N, C-alpha and C positions, 0 to 999 in steps of 0.2 A: 503493501500499498505506499510505503514513503516513497517508492518510484514515481507511483500517479499523482499523490498531492504534488510532488515537484514540479511534472510535465505540468497539471492543471492550474499552477502559480504563474507559472512561464506561459501558459496561454493566455490565463486572465491578464497579463499584462500586455503581450504584445498586442492580442486581438481588440482590445477594448483602444488601446493607444494608437492603433493605427485608425482608427475612426476620427479620436480627437483630436490629431495630430492632419488628418486628412480635412477638417469642418475648420481648424485654424490656418491649414493652410491658404484654403478658398476663402476665408471671413478677415482673415489677417489673423496674426499672432497677438493673442491676447484671451485671458481669463474672463474679460467683462462678456464678451459676446459669447461666451461659451455659456455661464453662467445664466445669462440670460434668456438661453435657449431652453433650460432644463424648466423653467415657468412659464414657459408658451403657450401651453394650453392644460387641459384637465389630466389628460394623460402622461405627459411628460411631467407634470407637477407631481401628480400619482408615484411616477416611478423614482421619481426622486426622493419625494417623501419613504419611501421603499427602501430604498438603497441609504440614505441618512438613517432609518431606524436600524438596519440589519447591520451597519458601521458601529455604529453606537454600541447596539448587545453585542457585538464582539468584540469591541473594546473592553467592554466591562466585563467580559468574560476572560480575555487574554490578562487583564490584570489583575483578576482574580485566583487565576491559576499560576501565574508566576508570582505573585506573594506567599501562596499556598506553598508550591513546591521551589520557592528561592532559582527558581531558570529564568534568569532575567533577558538570556538571548532571546525568548517568546514576545519580548516586549518589540522587536520588530517589526513583529505584525501590523502594530497600529499604524506607525508612520506609511507602510505599504496600503494601507485601508486606505487612508486618508489622500495620500498623494498618488495613488494607479486606482485603486478602487477596489470593493468587497472580492470581486472576481478573483483581484492576487492574493488580497491578504488571510482571506479564510482559507486557501489549500496550503499556503505557505504557513501558517500557523499550525495547522495540522500535520504539516512537514515537521515542523520543529517539535511541536508535542510528542510524536511519535519516534521522534529520532532518539539513541543509546544516549545517555548520559554519563 
């Protein structure tokens, strides 16, 4: 399973980033236009909130288990989640969680 989590984390980095970068290439580099697109209609707003809630839930879980296990490397999943996305952060966390210490 460890390799599968790592492959999913890489895919969860590359695939969404392709679309983000394509959008920014077409519309101009900057997070302002991208973040405005997240709230363009009810559908995208719902998806945005879905991902925000999932990211916050994952963050609480990561912090809780990192404190419990005293495994600070697991905290790397938090910036991965907020800088790249849940599609990277969750499988990365599961990879880090399953490794031998």
